[in-house]
N, C-alpha and C positions, 0 to 999 in steps of 0.2 A: 940663798936660792937664786940661781941664774934666771933672768927673764928669758921668755920663750924667743922674744925679738932677736935675742944673741944669736940665734940659728941662722939669720938672715944676712945676706950680705947688707954692708952697711947704708946703702942707698935704696935699698929694695921698697921700704915702705914710703918714703918720699916719691920713688919713681911710679909705684903703683897708685898714689894719690894723685899724681899728675895726669897718669893715663886715664883715671876716672875722671879727672876733670874735663879731660878732652871729650870722652865718650858719654857724658852725662848729658841727658836731654834737659836743656834748660826751658824757661817759659816762653822764651821767644820762638823756639823750634818745636815746641810741644806738638801742635796741630798738624805739623807736617811730618814728624817723626813717629808719633805715638803708635802708629799701626806698623812700622817697620820692624818686622821679627827680627832680623840680625841686629839692628841697632839697639832694640830694646834688651835683648839677650847680652850682647857685648856690655852695655850699660851696667846690668845685674852682675854679670859674671867680673868686671872690674870692681864693682863694690864688694862682692865677696872676697876678692884678693886683698883689698885694702883691710877688711876684717880680719882675714886669716894671718897676714903679716902684721896687724897692728894687735895682735892678742885678743881680738874679738871674740865674741860668744861663738862656739862652735854650732850651737842650733841658728844663730844668724846667718852664719856661713852656708850651712846645710840650707836653710829656707831660700836666699838669694840665688843659690846654684838650682835648686829645684824649679823656681819660678823661670829663669832662665833656660832651662831645658823644656820648660811647657811652651815658650816663645820658640825655642829652636825646632820643636816638634810640631809647631802648629796648633797645640792645644790651648794656648792661652791667645785671646784676641781682645783688641781694646773695646771696652764697652760703650765707648763714644761720651760725650759730654751730656750730662744731663739738662743744661742750659741752652743747648743748640737744637 
């Protein structure tokens, strides 16, 4: 059986992982970017892309995409930190 990964260009997974690494909100930037709708959506969409290209579970890809759409539409907002 041929892996689904063979359907993608050779560097697609590696490049998507690099992109996700660039878009991921790290702990140093969390408080500054946690409410930025576009940034949160981009982070989630890049994670979905990594899952899709890496033969991840379809339900994970769907969940990440739906959450990203929630941020794009303004339906999701950061709940804030409970300790602040």
